[in-house]
N, CA, C and O of each residue as an XYZ file, in Angstrom:
412
protein
N       0.852     -1.023      0.527
C      -0.025      0.079      0.078
C       0.731      1.284      0.119
O       0.153      2.360     -0.031
N       1.944      1.224      0.303
C       3.144      2.062      0.724
C       3.300      2.910     -1.008
O       3.182      4.122     -1.188
N       3.499      2.182     -1.764
C       3.468      2.513     -3.578
C       2.857      2.806     -3.804
O       3.187      3.688     -4.597
N       1.175      2.749     -3.666
C       0.583      3.865     -4.051
C       0.306      4.783     -3.058
O      -0.670      5.438     -3.423
N       0.550      5.004     -2.391
C       0.166      5.831     -1.385
C       1.444      7.189     -2.103
O       1.366      8.347     -2.513
N       2.603      6.072     -1.894
C       3.324      7.773     -2.889
C       3.499      8.229     -4.454
O       4.006      9.227     -4.966
N       2.843      7.031     -5.008
C       2.301      7.018     -7.038
C       1.470      8.017     -6.622
O       1.962      9.078     -7.006
N       0.048      8.277     -5.789
C      -1.045      9.030     -5.125
C      -0.417     10.424     -5.054
O      -0.895     11.414     -5.607
N       0.842     10.404     -4.226
C       1.053     12.198     -3.774
C       1.748     12.800     -4.547
O       1.910     14.020     -4.548
N       2.389     11.771     -5.519
C       3.094     12.096     -7.171
C       2.424     12.478     -8.374
O       2.892     13.100     -9.327
N       1.008     11.926     -8.174
C      -0.126     12.499     -9.372
C      -0.797     13.522     -8.875
O      -1.451     14.226     -9.645
N      -0.761     13.800     -7.478
C      -1.345     14.696     -7.018
C      -0.448     16.910     -7.408
O      -0.815     18.047     -7.703
N       0.981     15.986     -7.040
C       1.915     16.985     -6.997
C       1.948     17.560     -8.816
O       2.114     18.715     -9.208
N       1.785     16.631     -9.437
C       1.805     16.765    -11.298
C       0.883     17.249    -11.500
O       0.951     18.073    -12.413
N      -0.948     17.016    -10.611
C      -1.758     18.241    -10.957
C      -1.743     19.408    -10.419
O      -1.692     20.433    -11.098
N      -1.786     19.399     -9.105
C      -1.044     21.289     -8.989
C      -0.596     21.630     -9.808
O      -1.230     22.293    -10.629
N       1.098     21.249    -10.015
C       1.939     22.092    -11.231
C       0.785     22.358    -12.714
O       0.870     23.334    -13.460
N       0.335     21.861    -12.776
C      -0.730     21.739    -13.961
C      -1.358     23.101    -13.902
O      -1.139     24.085    -14.609
N      -2.205     22.932    -12.876
C      -3.329     24.411    -12.049
C      -2.716     25.193    -12.154
O      -3.236     26.310    -12.156
N      -1.514     25.094    -12.276
C      -0.517     26.754    -11.093
C      -0.010     26.755    -12.881
O       0.092     27.934    -13.220
N       0.191     26.178    -13.601
C       0.781     26.844    -14.771
C      -0.321     27.164    -15.504
O       0.058     27.533    -16.616
N      -1.495     27.195    -15.406
C      -3.271     27.571    -16.587
C      -3.158     26.356    -17.272
O      -3.762     26.469    -18.338
N      -2.552     25.004    -17.119
C      -2.984     24.151    -18.238
C      -4.311     23.880    -17.634
O      -4.739     24.626    -16.754
N      -4.901     22.987    -18.002
C      -6.026     22.624    -17.650
C      -5.883     21.543    -16.960
O      -5.195     20.773    -17.630
N      -6.192     21.048    -15.900
C      -5.491     19.391    -14.785
C      -6.766     18.422    -15.594
O      -7.872     18.680    -16.067
N      -6.092     17.442    -15.477
C      -6.801     16.158    -15.669
C      -7.443     15.123    -15.120
O      -7.515     13.932    -15.426
N      -8.028     15.955    -14.012
C      -9.021     15.558    -13.380
C     -10.124     16.863    -13.105
O      -9.832     17.944    -13.618
N     -11.241     16.767    -12.389
C     -11.892     17.917    -11.988
C     -11.632     17.840    -10.519
O     -11.355     16.800     -9.922
N     -11.751     19.109     -9.950
C     -11.697     19.512     -8.762
C     -12.873     19.258     -8.048
O     -13.989     19.659     -8.378
N     -12.537     18.420     -6.826
C     -14.110     18.071     -5.940
C     -13.788     18.167     -4.277
O     -12.801     18.483     -3.613
N     -15.076     17.748     -3.995
C     -15.267     18.445     -2.157
C     -15.006     17.040     -1.912
O     -14.574     16.851     -0.775
N     -15.119     16.096     -2.549
C     -15.456     14.964     -1.420
C     -13.843     14.071     -0.767
O     -13.033     14.068     -1.694
N     -13.443     13.603      0.090
C     -12.799     13.777      0.508
C     -12.158     11.692      0.328
O     -10.963     11.401      0.386
N     -13.118     10.779      0.156
C     -11.821      9.977     -0.154
C     -12.927      9.156     -1.719
O     -14.112      9.211     -2.048
N     -12.016      8.659     -2.120
C     -11.857      8.168     -3.876
C     -11.865      6.665     -3.431
O     -11.324      6.163     -2.445
N     -12.730      5.992     -4.558
C     -12.438      4.659     -4.276
C     -12.566      4.046     -5.825
O     -13.231      4.444     -6.781
N     -11.442      2.648     -5.647
C     -11.484      1.713     -6.833
C     -11.726      0.302     -6.054
O     -11.207     -0.229     -5.072
N     -12.490      0.043     -6.725
C     -13.156     -1.913     -6.715
C     -11.819     -2.420     -7.080
O     -11.171     -1.985     -8.031
N     -11.452     -3.317     -6.318
C     -10.565     -4.804     -6.557
C     -11.505     -6.031     -5.882
O     -12.573     -6.277     -5.321
N     -10.361     -6.549     -6.344
C     -11.324     -8.382     -6.140
C     -11.028     -8.938     -4.794
O     -11.174    -10.110     -4.448
N     -10.526     -7.790     -3.970
C     -10.091     -8.103     -2.429
C     -10.972     -7.266     -1.723
O     -11.123     -7.428     -0.512
N     -11.928     -5.866     -2.708
C     -12.537     -4.948     -1.673
C     -12.177     -3.813     -2.294
O     -11.802     -3.932     -3.461
N     -12.200     -2.432     -1.672
C     -12.224     -1.353     -1.875
C     -11.521     -0.905     -1.842
O     -11.576     -0.525     -0.672
N     -10.222     -0.307     -2.422
C      -9.083      0.567     -2.204
C      -9.561      1.748     -2.192
O     -10.260      2.124     -3.134
N      -9.191      2.840     -0.776
C      -9.520      4.120     -0.624
C      -8.153      5.450     -0.558
O      -7.027      5.618     -0.089
N      -8.951      5.993     -1.187
C      -7.337      7.072     -0.794
C      -8.341      8.526     -0.471
O      -9.094      9.204     -1.171
N      -7.982      8.568      0.701
C      -7.936      9.830      1.306
C      -7.330     11.314      1.061
O      -6.311     11.788      1.562
N      -8.270     11.939      0.119
C      -7.594     12.769      0.182
C      -6.814     14.081      0.874
O      -5.849     14.810      0.640
N      -8.024     13.877      2.033
C      -7.310     15.017      3.277
C      -5.606     14.321      3.680
O      -4.711     15.111      3.980
N      -5.330     12.770      3.635
C      -4.547     12.498      4.532
C      -3.040     11.815      3.413
O      -1.845     11.611      3.625
N      -3.829     11.683      2.397
C      -3.245     11.005      1.127
C      -2.686      9.496      1.654
O      -1.641      8.928      1.335
N      -3.460      9.173      2.321
C      -2.967      7.458      2.818
C      -4.020      6.961      1.988
O      -5.056      7.483      1.575
N      -3.526      5.865      1.846
C      -4.299      5.139      1.143
C      -4.893      3.250      1.612
O      -3.934      2.585      2.003
N      -5.654      2.806      1.601
C      -6.163      1.904      2.737
C      -7.446      0.909      2.122
O      -8.397      1.305      1.449
N      -7.186     -0.387      2.532
C      -8.332     -1.302      1.887
C      -9.749     -1.056      3.047
O      -9.575     -1.205      4.256
N     -10.996     -0.703      2.515
C     -12.410     -1.607      3.024
C     -13.495     -2.237      2.397
O     -13.584     -2.014      1.190
N     -14.146     -2.798      2.784
C     -14.693     -3.888      2.450
C     -16.286     -3.002      1.996
O     -16.570     -1.835      2.264
N     -17.160     -4.065      1.209
C     -18.451     -3.219      0.549
C     -19.215     -2.270      2.133
O     -20.054     -1.514      1.645
N     -19.209     -2.136      3.217
C     -20.033     -1.775      4.201
C     -19.011     -0.130      5.175
O     -19.300      0.909      5.769
N     -17.539     -1.069      4.665
C     -16.725      0.262      4.758
C     -16.906      1.340      3.875
O     -16.753      2.495      4.271
N     -17.224      1.068      2.689
C     -17.515      2.202      1.322
C     -18.513      2.515      1.666
O     -18.847      3.347      0.822
N     -19.446      2.413      2.506
C     -20.818      2.995      2.621
C     -20.263      3.762      3.475
O     -19.345      4.446      3.022
N     -20.429      3.846      4.218
C     -19.684      4.490      5.378
C     -18.582      5.747      5.220
O     -18.624      6.840      5.786
N     -17.913      5.410      4.586
C     -16.990      6.574      4.044
C     -17.680      7.287      2.887
O     -17.357      8.472      2.804
N     -18.390      6.939      2.141
C     -19.725      7.354      1.437
C     -20.446      8.378      1.814
O     -20.601      9.402      1.148
N     -21.096      8.068      3.297
C     -22.409      9.257      3.920
C     -21.073      9.898      4.192
O     -21.316     11.101      4.096
N     -19.581      9.732      4.528
C     -18.805     10.658      4.658
C     -18.387     11.695      3.848
O     -18.191     12.854      4.211
N     -18.262     11.254      2.777
C     -17.667     12.083      1.374
C     -19.392     13.052      1.087
O     -19.392     14.107      0.453
N     -20.632     12.482      1.642
C     -22.174     13.476      0.959
C     -22.788     14.387      2.450
O     -23.957     14.641      2.738
N     -21.287     14.795      3.348
C     -21.235     15.503      4.568
C     -22.661     15.069      6.162
O     -23.246     15.773      6.985
N     -22.637     13.422      5.819
C     -23.439     13.262      7.005
C     -22.341     13.152      8.247
O     -21.161     12.806      8.185
N     -23.258     13.630      9.585
C     -22.654     13.430     10.726
C     -22.241     11.911     11.215
O     -22.848     11.166     10.446
N     -21.579     11.217     12.027
C     -21.770      9.959     12.896
C     -22.768      9.761     13.058
O     -23.300      8.897     12.360
N     -23.747     10.653     14.337
C     -24.965     10.263     14.331
C     -25.940     10.150     12.935
O     -26.628      9.130     12.914
N     -26.066     10.918     11.954
C     -27.175     10.048     10.659
C     -26.472      9.121     10.229
O     -27.227      8.379      9.601
N     -24.790      8.487     10.193
C     -24.507      7.774      9.552
C     -24.941      5.883      9.925
O     -25.024      4.871      9.229
N     -25.201      6.343     12.037
C     -25.566      5.660     12.564
C     -26.700      4.558     12.687
O     -26.711      3.385     13.059
N     -28.313      6.070     11.881
C     -29.004      5.624     11.738
C     -29.967      5.129     10.688
O     -31.068      4.586     10.594
N     -28.499      5.830      9.584
C     -29.221      4.814      8.379
C     -28.627      3.739      8.112
O     -29.001      3.062      7.154
N     -26.943      3.126      9.380
C     -26.856      1.719      8.973
C     -28.226      1.346      9.588
O     -29.083      0.610      9.097
N     -28.250      1.986     10.726
C     -29.870      0.637     12.110
C     -31.232      0.583     10.789
O     -32.197     -0.181     10.838
N     -30.988      1.496      9.800
C     -32.181      1.582      9.282
C     -32.153      0.150      7.917
O     -32.856     -0.751      7.460
N     -30.947      0.725      7.786
C     -30.744     -0.665      6.225
C     -30.484     -1.444      6.686
O     -31.054     -2.300      6.009
N     -29.915     -2.025      7.550
C     -29.217     -3.419      8.234
C     -30.702     -4.123      9.370
O     -31.049     -5.288      9.568
N     -31.126     -3.121      9.774
C     -31.649     -3.483     11.201
C     -31.067     -3.953     12.094
O     -31.335     -5.097     12.461
N     -29.994     -3.120     12.770
C     -28.952     -3.617     13.166
C     -29.320     -2.538     14.524
O     -29.827     -1.468     14.188
N     -29.121     -2.734     15.849
C     -28.834     -2.003     17.113
C     -28.205     -0.915     16.683
O     -27.771     -1.066     15.541
N     -27.855      0.750     17.440
C     -27.751      1.442     17.071
C     -26.128      1.142     17.790
O     -25.091      1.226     17.132
N     -26.194      0.736     19.452
C     -25.321      0.657     19.916
C     -24.073     -0.177     19.337
O     -22.876      0.079     19.460
N     -24.842     -1.502     18.512
C     -23.584     -2.044     18.143
C     -23.071     -1.497     17.417
O     -21.857     -1.344     17.550
N     -23.714     -0.977     16.373
C     -23.188     -0.380     14.853
C     -22.046      0.624     15.665
O     -20.833      0.470     15.521
N     -22.672      1.701     16.560
C     -21.141      2.877     17.458
C     -20.192      1.640     17.623
O     -19.100      2.186     17.780
N     -20.007      0.459     17.670
C     -19.269      0.173     18.638
C     -18.619     -0.229     17.422
O     -17.390     -0.187     17.484
N     -19.210     -0.679     16.123
C     -18.777     -1.266     15.127
C     -17.912     -0.080     14.286
O     -16.970     -0.523     13.628
N     -18.131      1.379     14.239
C     -17.786      1.667     13.678
C     -16.551      2.811     14.735
O     -15.673      3.298     14.023
N     -16.490      3.099     15.819
C     -15.191      3.204     16.633
C     -13.326      3.395     15.831
O     -12.442      4.244     15.940
N     -13.500      1.856     14.923
C     -12.469      2.038     13.979
C     -12.116      2.544     13.328
O     -10.942      2.909     13.394
N     -12.893      2.863     12.337
C     -13.076      3.573     11.197
C     -12.693      5.173     11.767
O     -11.653      5.806     11.588
N     -13.928      5.563     12.509
C     -14.270      6.834     13.122
C     -12.243      6.969     13.415
O     -11.535      7.730     12.756
N     -11.878      6.317     14.189
C     -10.235      6.751     14.607
C      -9.230      6.716     13.749
O      -8.240      7.412     13.975
N      -9.326      5.550     12.118
C      -8.682      6.226     11.244
C      -8.637      7.256     10.785
O      -7.579      7.812     10.494
N      -9.809      7.759     10.611
C     -10.370      8.993      9.050
C      -9.676     10.206     10.234
O      -8.964     11.112      9.801
N      -9.901     10.117     11.335
C     -10.312     12.011     12.187
C      -9.205     12.193     12.505
O      -8.892     13.233     13.084
């Protein structure tokens, strides 16, 4: 994963140079913090804020997409509880490791 982190950092540097030179950047600017790429082992996630790359499963991707949309932790717990019919207490305890990584 460290190689992916380095590669993404280098790509961001190239994009910044292009933007500063007045040329059109190859990708559009976005407010999203997390970007996803589906792989056979799950989803590779690039965190734009920290430049870190990590792997999540389908549920982890759903949670991070909620963050991208601006949902609060409480709203995410409520959405997941409704969707999966699981207690909010259990969801909160399961989400703690994710919150610790992304904050």
